[in-house]
N, C-alpha and C positions, 0 to 999 in steps of 0.2 A: 373485530377486524373483518371487513367484508371478504367473502370467499374469493373474489376475483383480484384481490390485492396480491401482486407478485411478491414472493418471498425471496430474499437473497439466496444465492446458491450455497450449498453446504461446503464446509471446509474439507479439503482433501489433505489427510495427514501424509507427511513425507518421511523417508527413512532417517533424515538428519534431525528429526524432532520438530521441524518447522511445519507449517501448514499453509495451504495456498487455495485461493478461489479467484474466479474471474467475475467482475461486476462491470457491466456496460463496456466490455472490451478491455478493461484494465485488470491486469493480473496483480492481485494483492498477496503479498507474502508476509506471514506472521512468524517471526523468529523469536518471539518473546518466550521467556521461561514461565510456563503456565503453573509451575509449582509454587512460585513466590506470589506476593500480593499482586493482584491484577493492576495493569497500568491505568492511569487516570485519563481524562480527556486530553485532547491535543492542546498544548499550551504554546508551542513554538513550531514554526515551519522553517526548515533549512533547505536551501537549494544548492546543489553542487553540480557545476557544468562538467561534462565528460567529453571525450573525443567524439567527433561526428555530429556535434550539435545536440547531443542528448543532455538532458538535465535530470538528475536524481532529486526527488523531493522526499524529505524525511519529516514526519510529524512526531514531535517529542512531547512527552508528558512533563509535569512539573519537576520530576526527578531526572529529566533528560534521558528517559528510556524511550527507545523507538516504539511508537504506537502504530505508525503507518509509513509505508514506503511505496513509491511508484517511480517509474521512469517516463519522462515525456520525450517524445521523439520529434525532431525538427521536421516539419512538413516540407516536401519538395515541390516547389512551384516553378513553372517555366518562366524565365525572365523575358522581358520585352525586347 
């Protein structure tokens, strides 16, 4: 791997047992139980709308364990 290739930021461990990191302005929270078998690749995406125009995206593995989660925020644009 070339020396100038950026590495993803390290995970920050949190008191509740989860870990978090920010990649390209997106906060990624991992709440998986790392003592069990590691989750597989993302098999399913689930989108859940929330108040204020936000949408929560969950990536699930084949056993429906959460592998990835993020929240998308509605952009505010001026109307004509």
